[in-house]
Residue, then its C-alpha position, 0 to 999 in steps of 0.5 A: m843233721t850230723f853225728n859222730a862215727l869211728i871212720v877206718d879209712k885206707d890210703e893208697d899205700g894200703k895203710t889204714s887209719a881210724s879217727v872220729q868223724q861226722i857223718t849224716l844219715a845219707d852216709l849210712p847204708e840202705a836197710e829197714v831199720t835205723v837205730a839210735v845207738d847207745y853202746s857198743t863193745v870191743n871184741y877181737k874182730d873189732g880190733l881187726c877192723v879198727g886196725p889193718g882189717g884182717g881180711l874182714v872189711r870189704a870196702y873203705p871208708h868203713v864203720p866197725g863195731i860188731d855189736f851194739a844196743g840202742t833205741v829204734e828211730t824208724s822202721s819199714d819192718p812191721r816187727y819194730k817201731a820207733g822207741d823199740k829197744v834192740v840188740l844186734t850181734g853177728w851177721r857180719v855187721g861191723e865187717a862187711h856192713w857198717g856197724g855200731y861205732s856210730q851214734k846211728a846205725r841202719v841195718k836189716a830187721d832180721w839181724l835185730v833181736p828185742l832187748p830182753g826184759g830186765l836188761t838195760t842197753r848198757q847191760a846188754m853191751a856189757v854182755g855183747t858178742a863175747g857174753f852172748t857166745a859165752m851163753l851159746a857155749v854153756m847152752a851147747l854143753e848142757d844140751h850135751g849132758l853137762i850137769p853140776g857135780h860131775g867135776p870141774v868145768l875148764v874155761t880157757g882164756a878165762a880173763g877175756g870177754v867170753g871167758s869172763v862171762a862164761t866163768a860168771i855164768l857157770a859159777h852161778l849155776r853151781y859149776e866148779v869152774a877151773a879158769v885158765t889164764g896167762r896172766p897171774e895178775t888176773a887170778e883175784y879177778l877171775t876168783s871174784l867171778g866164781a872161779a874155784r881154781i886158777v890154772a896156769r896157761e903153761e900147765l896146758n899150753e904144750t902138746v904132749k905125745r900121749p893122746l890121752e891123759g887122766e880124766t879131769w874135766a867134766g866140761c870146757v869152754d875153750a876160747v884158745g884152740g891150738a895146742m891147748l885145745a888138743r891138750v884138753l881134749g886128751q884130759m876130758k872125762y868119758g863122754t863129755s864135751v869141749a865148746a870151741v868158741g875162739l882161736a887166740g892160740g891159733a887155728g891149727l889143732p895138733a890132736t888125734v882122733i883117739p879122745f873122740l874114739l876111745r872116751g866118746v868126747n864131743l868137740l862142739g863148734i859155736d858160731s854167733v854170727l849166723c845163729p838162728y833167731a829162735k836160739r838167739l832169743r833163748a840165749w838172751e833170755r838165759i843171759a837175763k836169768d843166769l848172769p849176775m849183774d853184780k858180776l857183770e859189772a865187775m867186768v866193765q871198763p868204759a870207753t868212748l869212740a875216741d878210745l877205740p883205735h888204741l883199745g882195738a890194738d890192745i885186744l889183739k894183743g891180749q891186753i883186755k880184761g873183762r869187757v869194754v862198754v863203749d858209750v858212743n854218745a859220750 
């Protein structure tokens, strides 16, 4: 029996290419659980893995796709049985291990979580790694004291996958969301997700000499890093927190320690790859409860396996808005 998968290969000159090919179960890596994949998504890491690899892919040929949702076909682990609906994000699947851009995947049972009640596999992948990371960021901010009514919460890179879901969740929880974007044409989209204010990227995208500015933000979900994160740290209210989820603006941080020492600002690192199982369950339960499904649907653009080479290139250029849901069986 054959099925479709997006295969990325590398030639003798080191050039990669991606195409939809037919493979068999014997081609899949060894692991405890085989899943019939329904949907996957497109994340920044996927763009790297579909393209040049970005140092993430260990061996070729390779099947990318860092997340997926589907139905268990076979399992040698008692935690899962045939027919169970499951979700996978993280654990370097799609990077070091073959991932979700395939009609079937074989993975370790430890890497899976049950599909949350109230969500379909399509909705779970509309959320995907990006939305899961957004919820981890919101949870971290709440765990460090964020409550509604204490001022606006900034979301940088708001039109991207993490930012879109973070905006919708925070607005649903009655926070005043200030959404940062460098694409003016996304303002209406962000407002529809619940953003109360649109902040032009240019307002925050340069380093200033002053280590502290006026106290403005009660919290921040930052997907950008770099100079923008440094600037935001100096604008945080006393005792508040920034959840760092990405580095679209660079891995450097041209900042001082002054915001931490004089205002007690917290910089919270958010990792979704090795997130412990109990926290994964908590985050998915919160997603099912606190992410409005109509807002989620408004973020979605559909795709197929054949669309992935150009979508992978687009996300690396910052040209993807919202969430891409890949129907691997279409």
